[in-house]
LOVO-195837 format. One record per residue: residue in one letter; x, y, z of N, C-alpha, C in turn; residue number from 1. Coordinates in Angstrom, 2 decimals, always signed. Example, Ala and Ser with C-alpha at 12.3 -4.5 7.8 and 13.67 -1.06 7.14 Angstrom:
@residuo=A&n.east=+13.19&n.north=-5.69&n.up=+7.80&ca.east=+12.30&ca.north=-4.50&ca.up=+7.80&c.east=+13.20&c.north=-3.30&c.up=+7.80&num=1
@residuo=S&n.east=+12.85&n.north=-2.25&n.up=+7.08&ca.east=+13.67&ca.north=-1.06&ca.up=+7.14&c.east=+12.90&c.north=+0.03&c.up=+7.87&num=2
END
This chain:
@residuo=M&n.east=+24.93&n.north=-5.59&n.up=-2.69&ca.east=+24.10&ca.north=-6.89&ca.up=-3.14&c.east=+23.58&c.north=-6.24&c.up=-4.50&num=1
@residuo=T&n.east=+23.86&n.north=-7.28&n.up=-5.69&ca.east=+22.57&ca.north=-6.65&ca.up=-6.58&c.east=+21.09&c.north=-7.29&c.up=-6.78&num=2
@residuo=I&n.east=+20.45&n.north=-6.67&n.up=-6.91&ca.east=+18.65&ca.north=-6.67&ca.up=-7.63&c.east=+19.05&c.north=-7.28&c.up=-8.69&num=3
@residuo=E&n.east=+18.51&n.north=-8.64&n.up=-8.55&ca.east=+18.19&ca.north=-9.37&ca.up=-9.97&c.east=+16.61&c.north=-9.75&c.up=-10.04&num=4
@residuo=R&n.east=+15.82&n.north=-9.59&n.up=-8.76&ca.east=+14.55&ca.north=-9.92&ca.up=-9.39&c.east=+13.73&c.north=-9.07&c.up=-8.11&num=5
@residuo=F&n.east=+12.86&n.north=-8.81&n.up=-8.21&ca.east=+12.05&ca.north=-7.82&ca.up=-7.65&c.east=+11.95&c.north=-8.67&c.up=-5.86&num=6
@residuo=E&n.east=+11.92&n.north=-10.00&n.up=-5.58&ca.east=+11.79&ca.north=-10.35&ca.up=-4.69&c.east=+13.14&c.north=-9.57&c.up=-3.80&num=7
@residuo=D&n.east=+14.11&n.north=-9.38&n.up=-4.82&ca.east=+15.15&ca.north=-8.89&ca.up=-3.33&c.east=+15.18&c.north=-7.58&c.up=-3.24&num=8
@residuo=L&n.east=+13.97&n.north=-6.80&n.up=-3.82&ca.east=+13.66&ca.north=-5.74&ca.up=-3.32&c.east=+13.03&c.north=-5.34&c.up=-2.14&num=9
@residuo=D&n.east=+13.70&n.north=-4.39&n.up=-0.98&ca.east=+13.32&ca.north=-4.19&ca.up=+0.32&c.east=+12.06&c.north=-4.01&c.up=+0.83&num=10
@residuo=C&n.east=+11.84&n.north=-2.86&n.up=-0.58&ca.east=+10.14&ca.north=-2.65&ca.up=+0.09&c.east=+9.08&c.north=-3.68&c.up=-0.47&num=11
@residuo=W&n.east=+9.54&n.north=-5.00&n.up=-1.43&ca.east=+8.88&ca.north=-5.72&ca.up=-1.79&c.east=+8.73&c.north=-6.78&c.up=-0.35&num=12
@residuo=K&n.east=+9.75&n.north=-6.80&n.up=-0.04&ca.east=+10.07&ca.north=-7.56&ca.up=+1.12&c.east=+8.43&c.north=-7.51&c.up=+2.55&num=13
@residuo=Q&n.east=+8.69&n.north=-5.63&n.up=+2.56&ca.east=+8.22&ca.north=-4.76&ca.up=+3.58&c.east=+6.58&c.north=-5.34&c.up=+2.88&num=14
@residuo=A&n.east=+6.36&n.north=-4.97&n.up=+1.44&ca.east=+4.82&ca.north=-4.92&ca.up=+1.26&c.east=+4.14&c.north=-6.38&c.up=+1.62&num=15
@residuo=R&n.east=+5.21&n.north=-7.43&n.up=+1.04&ca.east=+4.46&ca.north=-8.76&ca.up=+1.56&c.east=+4.04&c.north=-9.33&c.up=+2.83&num=16
@residuo=I&n.east=+5.34&n.north=-8.13&n.up=+4.28&ca.east=+4.97&ca.north=-8.46&ca.up=+5.59&c.east=+3.27&c.north=-7.99&c.up=+5.53&num=17
@residuo=L&n.east=+3.39&n.north=-6.62&n.up=+5.03&ca.east=+1.87&ca.north=-5.63&ca.up=+5.02&c.east=+0.94&c.north=-6.48&c.up=+4.32&num=18
@residuo=A&n.east=+1.11&n.north=-7.21&n.up=+3.56&ca.east=+0.16&ca.north=-8.05&ca.up=+2.66&c.east=-0.18&c.north=-9.29&c.up=+3.90&num=19
@residuo=N&n.east=+0.29&n.north=-10.11&n.up=+4.38&ca.east=+0.37&ca.north=-11.10&ca.up=+5.47&c.east=-0.01&c.north=-10.69&c.up=+6.57&num=20
@residuo=L&n.east=+0.10&n.north=-9.14&n.up=+7.28&ca.east=-0.54&ca.north=-8.89&ca.up=+8.65&c.east=-1.75&c.north=-8.19&c.up=+7.93&num=21
@residuo=V&n.east=-2.46&n.north=-7.96&n.up=+6.76&ca.east=-3.58&ca.north=-7.95&ca.up=+6.48&c.east=-4.91&c.north=-9.01&c.up=+6.24&num=22
@residuo=Y&n.east=-4.15&n.north=-9.76&n.up=+6.15&ca.east=-4.46&ca.north=-10.90&ca.up=+5.56&c.east=-4.91&c.north=-11.81&c.up=+7.30&num=23
@residuo=D&n.east=-3.69&n.north=-11.86&n.up=+7.84&ca.east=-4.17&ca.north=-12.31&ca.up=+9.37&c.east=-4.87&c.north=-11.54&c.up=+10.22&num=24
@residuo=L&n.east=-5.21&n.north=-10.22&n.up=+9.88&ca.east=-6.02&ca.north=-9.59&ca.up=+10.53&c.east=-7.75&c.north=-9.89&c.up=+10.26&num=25
@residuo=C&n.east=-7.74&n.north=-9.71&n.up=+8.79&ca.east=-9.25&ca.north=-10.45&ca.up=+8.46&c.east=-9.23&c.north=-11.75&c.up=+8.86&num=26
@residuo=E&n.east=-8.49&n.north=-12.92&n.up=+9.07&ca.east=-8.84&ca.north=-13.77&ca.up=+9.05&c.east=-9.34&c.north=-14.22&c.up=+10.66&num=27
@residuo=T&n.east=-8.81&n.north=-13.13&n.up=+11.79&ca.east=-8.53&ca.north=-13.32&ca.up=+13.11&c.east=-9.68&c.north=-12.32&c.up=+13.66&num=28
@residuo=R&n.east=-9.74&n.north=-11.57&n.up=+13.38&ca.east=-10.74&ca.north=-10.35&ca.up=+13.97&c.east=-12.07&c.north=-10.08&c.up=+13.37&num=29
@residuo=S&n.east=-12.86&n.north=-9.21&n.up=+13.41&ca.east=-14.15&ca.north=-8.87&ca.up=+13.05&c.east=-14.16&c.north=-8.56&c.up=+11.18&num=30
@residuo=I&n.east=-13.04&n.north=-7.71&n.up=+11.28&ca.east=-12.79&ca.north=-7.35&ca.up=+9.46&c.east=-13.41&c.north=-8.05&c.up=+8.95&num=31
@residuo=G&n.east=-13.13&n.north=-9.59&n.up=+9.14&ca.east=-13.03&ca.north=-10.76&ca.up=+8.35&c.east=-14.86&c.north=-10.60&c.up=+7.59&num=32
@residuo=R&n.east=-15.75&n.north=-10.28&n.up=+8.80&ca.east=-16.61&ca.north=-10.19&ca.up=+8.54&c.east=-17.58&c.north=-9.20&c.up=+7.54&num=33
@residuo=D&n.east=-17.02&n.north=-8.24&n.up=+7.47&ca.east=-17.13&ca.north=-7.27&ca.up=+6.58&c.east=-16.52&c.north=-7.16&c.up=+5.39&num=34
@residuo=G&n.east=-17.28&n.north=-7.92&n.up=+4.29&ca.east=-16.59&ca.north=-8.54&ca.up=+2.91&c.east=-16.35&c.north=-7.31&c.up=+2.20&num=35
@residuo=R&n.east=-17.11&n.north=-6.28&n.up=+2.08&ca.east=-16.62&ca.north=-4.76&ca.up=+1.42&c.east=-15.09&c.north=-4.77&c.up=+1.81&num=36
@residuo=L&n.east=-15.34&n.north=-4.21&n.up=+3.10&ca.east=-13.97&ca.north=-3.64&ca.up=+3.58&c.east=-12.77&c.north=-5.21&c.up=+3.14&num=37
@residuo=R&n.east=-13.17&n.north=-6.04&n.up=+3.90&ca.east=-12.23&ca.north=-6.95&ca.up=+4.03&c.east=-11.65&c.north=-7.50&c.up=+2.23&num=38
@residuo=D&n.east=-12.31&n.north=-7.26&n.up=+1.64&ca.east=-11.74&ca.north=-7.22&ca.up=+0.07&c.east=-10.97&c.north=-6.17&c.up=-0.76&num=39
@residuo=Q&n.east=-11.42&n.north=-4.78&n.up=+0.33&ca.east=-10.82&ca.north=-3.72&ca.up=-0.22&c.east=-9.16&c.north=-3.64&c.up=+0.26&num=40
@residuo=I&n.east=-9.19&n.north=-3.85&n.up=+1.56&ca.east=-8.23&ca.north=-3.77&ca.up=+2.66&c.east=-7.04&c.north=-4.54&c.up=+1.95&num=41
@residuo=T&n.east=-7.64&n.north=-5.72&n.up=+1.71&ca.east=-7.10&ca.north=-7.11&ca.up=+1.31&c.east=-6.11&c.north=-6.81&c.up=-0.33&num=42
@residuo=G&n.east=-7.15&n.north=-6.23&n.up=-1.01&ca.east=-7.08&ca.north=-5.71&ca.up=-2.14&c.east=-5.99&c.north=-4.97&c.up=-2.37&num=43
@residuo=A&n.east=-5.94&n.north=-3.75&n.up=-1.57&ca.east=-4.73&ca.north=-2.87&ca.up=-1.67&c.east=-3.61&c.north=-3.40&c.up=-1.13&num=44
@residuo=A&n.east=-3.50&n.north=-4.33&n.up=-0.02&ca.east=-2.06&ca.north=-4.51&ca.up=+0.32&c.east=-1.60&c.north=-5.78&c.up=-1.04&num=45
@residuo=V&n.east=-2.33&n.north=-6.25&n.up=-1.58&ca.east=-2.04&ca.north=-7.34&ca.up=-3.09&c.east=-1.16&c.north=-6.16&c.up=-3.26&num=46
@residuo=S&n.east=-2.18&n.north=-5.04&n.up=-4.24&ca.east=-1.50&ca.north=-4.38&ca.up=-4.87&c.east=-0.41&c.north=-3.72&c.up=-4.85&num=47
@residuo=V&n.east=+0.24&n.north=-3.47&n.up=-3.02&ca.east=+1.57&ca.north=-2.66&ca.up=-3.05&c.east=+2.63&c.north=-3.81&c.up=-3.51&num=48
@residuo=M&n.east=+2.20&n.north=-5.09&n.up=-3.22&ca.east=+3.14&ca.north=-6.14&ca.up=-4.01&c.east=+3.36&c.north=-6.31&c.up=-5.13&num=49
@residuo=N&n.east=+2.43&n.north=-6.44&n.up=-5.79&ca.east=+2.27&ca.north=-6.09&ca.up=-7.67&c.east=+2.58&c.north=-5.15&c.up=-8.05&num=50
@residuo=N&n.east=+2.06&n.north=-4.18&n.up=-8.05&ca.east=+2.90&ca.north=-3.00&ca.up=-8.28&c.east=+4.34&c.north=-2.80&c.up=-8.35&num=51
@residuo=I&n.east=+5.14&n.north=-3.09&n.up=-7.24&ca.east=+6.46&ca.north=-2.97&ca.up=-7.05&c.east=+7.37&c.north=-4.28&c.up=-8.15&num=52
@residuo=A&n.east=+6.37&n.north=-5.21&n.up=-8.04&ca.east=+6.96&ca.north=-6.48&ca.up=-8.75&c.east=+6.66&c.north=-6.18&c.up=-10.30&num=53
@residuo=E&n.east=+5.75&n.north=-5.41&n.up=-10.60&ca.east=+5.02&ca.north=-5.34&ca.up=-12.19&c.east=+6.21&c.north=-4.28&c.up=-12.47&num=54
@residuo=G&n.east=+6.66&n.north=-3.07&n.up=-11.93&ca.east=+7.24&ca.north=-2.07&ca.up=-11.80&c.east=+8.83&c.north=-2.15&c.up=-11.98&num=55
@residuo=F&n.east=+9.16&n.north=-3.42&n.up=-11.62&ca.east=+10.68&ca.north=-3.61&ca.up=-11.47&c.east=+11.14&c.north=-4.38&c.up=-12.92&num=56
@residuo=D&n.east=+9.63&n.north=-5.06&n.up=-13.16&ca.east=+10.27&ca.north=-6.20&ca.up=-14.49&c.east=+9.84&c.north=-5.20&c.up=-15.69&num=57
@residuo=S&n.east=+9.34&n.north=-3.67&n.up=-15.63&ca.east=+9.05&ca.north=-3.27&ca.up=-16.53&c.east=+9.86&c.north=-2.80&c.up=-17.37&num=58
@residuo=Q&n.east=+11.15&n.north=-3.14&n.up=-16.96&ca.east=+12.74&ca.north=-2.53&ca.up=-17.01&c.east=+12.82&c.north=-1.54&c.up=-17.69&num=59
@residuo=S&n.east=+12.43&n.north=-0.47&n.up=-16.95&ca.east=+12.23&ca.north=+0.97&ca.up=-17.43&c.east=+12.31&c.north=+1.40&c.up=-16.29&num=60
@residuo=N&n.east=+13.59&n.north=+2.60&n.up=-15.87&ca.east=+13.19&ca.north=+3.16&ca.up=-14.80&c.east=+11.89&c.north=+4.07&c.up=-14.91&num=61
@residuo=P&n.east=+11.65&n.north=+4.81&n.up=-15.62&ca.east=+10.67&ca.north=+5.90&ca.up=-15.84&c.east=+9.09&c.north=+4.84&c.up=-15.27&num=62
@residuo=E&n.east=+9.16&n.north=+3.81&n.up=-15.79&ca.east=+7.72&ca.north=+3.08&ca.up=-15.45&c.east=+8.02&c.north=+2.68&c.up=-14.27&num=63
@residuo=F&n.east=+9.44&n.north=+2.20&n.up=-13.78&ca.east=+9.42&ca.north=+1.58&ca.up=-12.56&c.east=+8.91&c.north=+2.68&c.up=-11.40&num=64
@residuo=K&n.east=+9.04&n.north=+3.70&n.up=-11.29&ca.east=+8.70&ca.north=+4.91&ca.up=-10.94&c.east=+7.60&c.north=+4.97&c.up=-10.39&num=65
@residuo=R&n.east=+7.03&n.north=+4.68&n.up=-12.29&ca.east=+5.39&ca.north=+5.10&ca.up=-11.72&c.east=+4.63&c.north=+4.04&c.up=-11.34&num=66
@residuo=F&n.east=+5.24&n.north=+2.83&n.up=-11.51&ca.east=+4.37&ca.north=+1.89&ca.up=-10.60&c.east=+4.65&c.north=+1.98&c.up=-9.19&num=67
@residuo=L&n.east=+6.14&n.north=+2.34&n.up=-8.49&ca.east=+5.79&ca.north=+2.83&ca.up=-7.24&c.east=+5.21&c.north=+4.10&c.up=-6.43&num=68
@residuo=S&n.east=+5.20&n.north=+4.54&n.up=-7.47&ca.east=+3.92&ca.north=+5.54&ca.up=-6.82&c.east=+2.59&c.north=+4.99&c.up=-7.00&num=69
@residuo=Y&n.east=+2.44&n.north=+4.36&n.up=-7.70&ca.east=+0.84&ca.north=+2.98&ca.up=-7.68&c.east=+1.21&c.north=+2.52&c.up=-6.36&num=70
@residuo=A&n.east=+2.26&n.north=+2.08&n.up=-5.75&ca.east=+2.02&ca.north=+0.55&ca.up=-4.96&c.east=+2.15&c.north=+1.75&c.up=-3.34&num=71
@residuo=R&n.east=+2.77&n.north=+2.73&n.up=-3.81&ca.east=+2.91&ca.north=+3.95&ca.up=-2.24&c.east=+1.23&c.north=+4.93&c.up=-2.18&num=72
@residuo=R&n.east=+0.30&n.north=+4.75&n.up=-3.31&ca.east=-0.72&ca.north=+5.07&ca.up=-2.88&c.east=-2.17&c.north=+3.60&c.up=-2.47&num=73
@residuo=S&n.east=-1.62&n.north=+2.63&n.up=-2.86&ca.east=-2.18&ca.north=+1.02&ca.up=-1.85&c.east=-1.57&c.north=+1.54&c.up=-0.42&num=74
@residuo=V&n.east=-0.26&n.north=+1.86&n.up=-0.08&ca.east=-0.30&ca.north=+1.59&ca.up=+1.27&c.east=-1.13&c.north=+2.92&c.up=+2.01&num=75
@residuo=S&n.east=-1.57&n.north=+3.75&n.up=+1.65&ca.east=-2.06&ca.north=+4.86&ca.up=+1.53&c.east=-4.08&c.north=+4.64&c.up=+1.79&num=76
@residuo=E&n.east=-4.10&n.north=+3.62&n.up=+0.90&ca.east=-5.31&ca.north=+3.67&ca.up=+0.85&c.east=-5.66&c.north=+2.11&c.up=+2.11&num=77
@residuo=V&n.east=-5.00&n.north=+1.36&n.up=+2.65&ca.east=-4.64&ca.north=-0.08&ca.up=+3.20&c.east=-4.91&c.north=+1.14&c.up=+4.59&num=78
@residuo=Q&n.east=-3.87&n.north=+1.90&n.up=+4.58&ca.east=-4.13&ca.north=+2.66&ca.up=+6.13&c.east=-5.41&c.north=+3.25&c.up=+6.19&num=79
@residuo=S&n.east=-6.16&n.north=+3.81&n.up=+5.19&ca.east=-7.36&ca.north=+4.50&ca.up=+5.19&c.east=-8.77&c.north=+3.62&c.up=+5.81&num=80
@residuo=C&n.east=-8.03&n.north=+2.45&n.up=+5.09&ca.east=-9.15&ca.north=+0.95&ca.up=+5.53&c.east=-8.81&c.north=+0.50&c.up=+6.80&num=81
@residuo=G&n.east=-7.91&n.north=+1.21&n.up=+7.30&ca.east=-7.51&ca.north=+0.57&ca.up=+8.36&c.east=-8.51&c.north=+1.20&c.up=+9.49&num=82
@residuo=Y&n.east=-8.46&n.north=+3.01&n.up=+9.10&ca.east=-9.29&ca.north=+4.01&ca.up=+10.09&c.east=-10.68&c.north=+3.34&c.up=+10.22&num=83
@residuo=V&n.east=-11.14&n.north=+2.97&n.up=+9.33&ca.east=-12.45&ca.north=+2.28&ca.up=+8.69&c.east=-12.91&c.north=+1.11&c.up=+9.78&num=84
@residuo=A&n.east=-11.95&n.north=+0.16&n.up=+9.76&ca.east=-11.69&ca.north=-0.62&ca.up=+10.53&c.east=-11.73&c.north=-0.68&c.up=+12.06&num=85
@residuo=L&n.east=-11.15&n.north=+0.73&n.up=+13.17&ca.east=-10.96&ca.north=+0.72&ca.up=+13.53&c.east=-12.43&c.north=+1.41&c.up=+14.16&num=86
@residuo=D&n.east=-12.52&n.north=+2.48&n.up=+13.53&ca.east=-13.74&ca.north=+3.57&ca.up=+13.85&c.east=-15.10&c.north=+2.63&c.up=+13.95&num=87
@residuo=R&n.east=-15.10&n.north=+1.52&n.up=+13.05&ca.east=-15.79&ca.north=+0.57&ca.up=+13.62&c.east=-15.62&c.north=-0.48&c.up=+14.27&num=88
@residuo=K&n.east=-14.84&n.north=-0.26&n.up=+14.96&ca.east=-14.25&ca.north=-1.51&ca.up=+16.36&c.east=-14.28&c.north=-2.78&c.up=+15.00&num=89
@residuo=L&n.east=-14.04&n.north=-2.97&n.up=+14.42&ca.east=-13.66&ca.north=-4.61&ca.up=+13.50&c.east=-12.12&c.north=-4.77&c.up=+13.93&num=90
@residuo=I&n.east=-11.26&n.north=-4.01&n.up=+14.73&ca.east=-9.55&ca.north=-3.91&ca.up=+14.79&c.east=-9.75&c.north=-3.33&c.up=+16.28&num=91
@residuo=T&n.east=-8.46&n.north=-4.00&n.up=+16.68&ca.east=-8.07&ca.north=-2.92&ca.up=+18.20&c.east=-7.24&c.north=-1.90&c.up=+17.62&num=92
@residuo=Q&n.east=-7.42&n.north=-1.11&n.up=+18.62&ca.east=-6.62&ca.north=-0.06&ca.up=+18.47&c.east=-5.00&c.north=-0.43&c.up=+18.33&num=93
@residuo=E&n.east=-4.30&n.north=-1.58&n.up=+19.34&ca.east=-3.58&ca.north=-2.36&ca.up=+19.16&c.east=-2.96&c.north=-2.96&c.up=+17.63&num=94
@residuo=D&n.east=-3.93&n.north=-3.79&n.up=+16.63&ca.east=-3.94&ca.north=-4.08&ca.up=+15.91&c.east=-3.66&c.north=-2.74&c.up=+14.46&num=95
@residuo=F&n.east=-4.21&n.north=-1.86&n.up=+14.94&ca.east=-4.63&ca.north=-0.53&ca.up=+13.90&c.east=-2.93&c.north=+0.14&c.up=+13.98&num=96
@residuo=R&n.east=-2.26&n.north=-0.06&n.up=+14.97&ca.east=-1.32&ca.north=+0.70&ca.up=+15.18&c.east=-0.35&c.north=-0.64&c.up=+14.81&num=97
@residuo=S&n.east=-0.33&n.north=-1.58&n.up=+14.59&ca.east=+0.56&ca.north=-2.78&ca.up=+13.96&c.east=+0.64&c.north=-2.48&c.up=+12.00&num=98
@residuo=L&n.east=-0.93&n.north=-2.26&n.up=+12.54&ca.east=-0.74&ca.north=-1.99&ca.up=+10.73&c.east=+0.03&c.north=-0.42&c.up=+9.81&num=99
@residuo=Y&n.east=-0.77&n.north=+0.23&n.up=+11.15&ca.east=-0.39&ca.north=+1.34&ca.up=+10.55&c.east=+1.35&c.north=+1.95&c.up=+10.67&num=100
@residuo=D&n.east=+1.84&n.north=+1.08&n.up=+11.55&ca.east=+3.50&ca.north=+1.13&ca.up=+11.59&c.east=+3.92&c.north=+0.04&c.up=+10.34&num=101
@residuo=Q&n.east=+3.33&n.north=-0.93&n.up=+10.02&ca.east=+3.98&ca.north=-1.61&ca.up=+9.27&c.east=+3.45&c.north=-1.04&c.up=+7.62&num=102
@residuo=S&n.east=+2.49&n.north=-0.10&n.up=+7.50&ca.east=+2.10&ca.north=+0.63&ca.up=+6.22&c.east=+3.38&c.north=+1.54&c.up=+5.93&num=103
@residuo=E&n.east=+3.86&n.north=+2.51&n.up=+7.05&ca.east=+4.66&ca.north=+3.38&ca.up=+7.13&c.east=+6.31&c.north=+2.86&c.up=+6.28&num=104
@residuo=L&n.east=+6.52&n.north=+2.02&n.up=+7.38&ca.east=+7.80&ca.north=+1.17&ca.up=+6.99&c.east=+7.94&c.north=+0.85&c.up=+5.38&num=105
@residuo=T&n.east=+7.29&n.north=+0.45&n.up=+5.07&ca.east=+6.56&ca.north=+0.08&ca.up=+3.64&c.east=+6.81&c.north=+1.46&c.up=+2.54&num=106
@residuo=R&n.east=+5.86&n.north=+2.37&n.up=+2.94&ca.east=+6.47&ca.north=+3.52&ca.up=+2.74&c.east=+7.31&c.north=+4.21&c.up=+2.23&num=107
@residuo=K&n.east=+8.29&n.north=+4.45&n.up=+3.84&ca.east=+9.47&ca.north=+4.78&ca.up=+3.57&c.east=+10.77&c.north=+4.24&c.up=+3.01&num=108
@residuo=I&n.east=+10.45&n.north=+3.20&n.up=+2.29&ca.east=+11.28&ca.north=+2.39&ca.up=+2.05&c.east=+11.29&c.north=+2.35&c.up=+0.33&num=109
@residuo=I&n.east=+9.64&n.north=+2.41&n.up=+0.17&ca.east=+9.34&ca.north=+2.85&ca.up=-1.70&c.east=+10.01&c.north=+3.93&c.up=-1.69&num=110
@residuo=D&n.east=+9.82&n.north=+5.46&n.up=-0.72&ca.east=+10.06&ca.north=+6.53&ca.up=-1.07&c.east=+11.61&c.north=+6.43&c.up=-1.08&num=111
@residuo=G&n.east=+12.23&n.north=+5.70&n.up=-0.37&ca.east=+13.63&ca.north=+5.79&ca.up=-0.34&c.east=+14.23&c.north=+5.04&c.up=-1.91&num=112
@residuo=L&n.east=+13.67&n.north=+4.36&n.up=-2.27&ca.east=+14.00&ca.north=+3.82&ca.up=-3.79&c.east=+13.46&c.north=+4.75&c.up=-4.62&num=113
@residuo=L&n.east=+12.53&n.north=+5.58&n.up=-4.62&ca.east=+12.60&ca.north=+6.20&ca.up=-5.69&c.east=+13.00&c.north=+7.52&c.up=-5.51&num=114
@residuo=R&n.east=+14.14&n.north=+8.09&n.up=-4.52&ca.east=+14.79&ca.north=+9.05&ca.up=-4.34&c.east=+16.43&c.north=+8.45&c.up=-5.16&num=115
@residuo=Y&n.east=+16.25&n.north=+7.44&n.up=-4.95&ca.east=+17.37&ca.north=+6.60&ca.up=-5.44&c.east=+17.84&c.north=+6.84&c.up=-6.81&num=116
@residuo=L&n.east=+16.43&n.north=+6.33&n.up=-7.50&ca.east=+15.79&ca.north=+6.25&ca.up=-8.65&c.east=+15.62&c.north=+7.54&c.up=-9.38&num=117
@residuo=R&n.east=+15.42&n.north=+8.91&n.up=-8.71&ca.east=+16.04&ca.north=+10.00&ca.up=-9.44&c.east=+16.56&c.north=+10.76&c.up=-9.26&num=118
@residuo=A&n.east=+17.64&n.north=+10.37&n.up=-7.90&ca.east=+18.86&ca.north=+10.96&ca.up=-8.22&c.east=+19.62&c.north=+10.25&c.up=-9.13&num=119
@residuo=K&n.east=+19.72&n.north=+9.01&n.up=-9.87&ca.east=+20.32&ca.north=+8.30&ca.up=-10.56&c.east=+20.39&c.north=+9.26&c.up=-12.52&num=120
@residuo=R&n.east=+18.73&n.north=+9.36&n.up=-12.10&ca.east=+18.64&ca.north=+9.99&ca.up=-13.38&c.east=+19.15&c.north=+11.85&c.up=-13.88&num=121
@residuo=T&n.east=+18.68&n.north=+12.09&n.up=-12.07&ca.east=+19.98&ca.north=+13.45&ca.up=-12.39&c.east=+21.09&c.north=+13.79&c.up=-12.68&num=122
@residuo=Q&n.east=+21.84&n.north=+12.21&n.up=-12.14&ca.east=+23.23&ca.north=+12.10&ca.up=-11.90&c.east=+23.85&c.north=+11.63&c.up=-13.89&num=123
@residuo=R&n.east=+23.25&n.north=+11.04&n.up=-14.12&ca.east=+22.97&ca.north=+10.43&ca.up=-15.83&c.east=+22.60&c.north=+12.16&c.up=-16.46&num=124
@residuo=A&n.east=+21.81&n.north=+13.10&n.up=-16.13&ca.east=+21.43&ca.north=+13.86&ca.up=-16.73&c.east=+22.79&c.north=+14.79&c.up=-17.17&num=125
@residuo=K&n.east=+23.91&n.north=+15.02&n.up=-15.51&ca.east=+24.39&ca.north=+16.08&ca.up=-15.44&c.east=+26.03&c.north=+15.15&c.up=-16.36&num=126
@residuo=R&n.east=+25.76&n.north=+13.83&n.up=-16.29&ca.east=+26.94&ca.north=+13.40&ca.up=-17.31&c.east=+26.83&c.north=+13.91&c.up=-18.83&num=127
@residuo=A&n.east=+25.78&n.north=+13.64&n.up=-19.12&ca.east=+25.52&ca.north=+13.98&ca.up=-20.49&c.east=+25.78&c.north=+15.19&c.up=-21.14&num=128
@residuo=K&n.east=+25.22&n.north=+16.40&n.up=-20.49&ca.east=+25.45&ca.north=+17.57&ca.up=-20.76&c.east=+26.84&c.north=+18.21&c.up=-21.38&num=129
@residuo=P&n.east=+26.88&n.north=+18.33&n.up=-22.25&ca.east=+28.35&ca.north=+18.93&ca.up=-22.74&c.east=+29.33&c.north=+19.84&c.up=-21.91&num=130
@residuo=A&n.east=+30.83&n.north=+20.08&n.up=-21.63&ca.east=+30.99&ca.north=+20.90&ca.up=-21.01&c.east=+31.10&c.north=+22.26&c.up=-21.55&num=131
END
């Protein structure tokens, strides 16, 4: 499969699921009534998607890797906010587990793409060395 658009990337698809999960929690659970936490966690979740998209469209592997690392950090921010929500009893343990698991899946796929891009750079460097 050829990746032609950011929407083709599995990590972006999983980030989209994560963002929708966060929004669903904010609409149906007490976390939605804590404006600061709600804004922080939704912003972080959207940031995961946006950084993947923006990095893909940078047309440069070093830039793409940089934006993927930003997306990865935003995944951690979602998880950290999830802990606050759990500790403040704004979400259930089950909600937290769902949020955490989707975050981990998203991060693993981002990490896989980062490994691929790094390996691609290494392969190019090996081919460029004179014999």
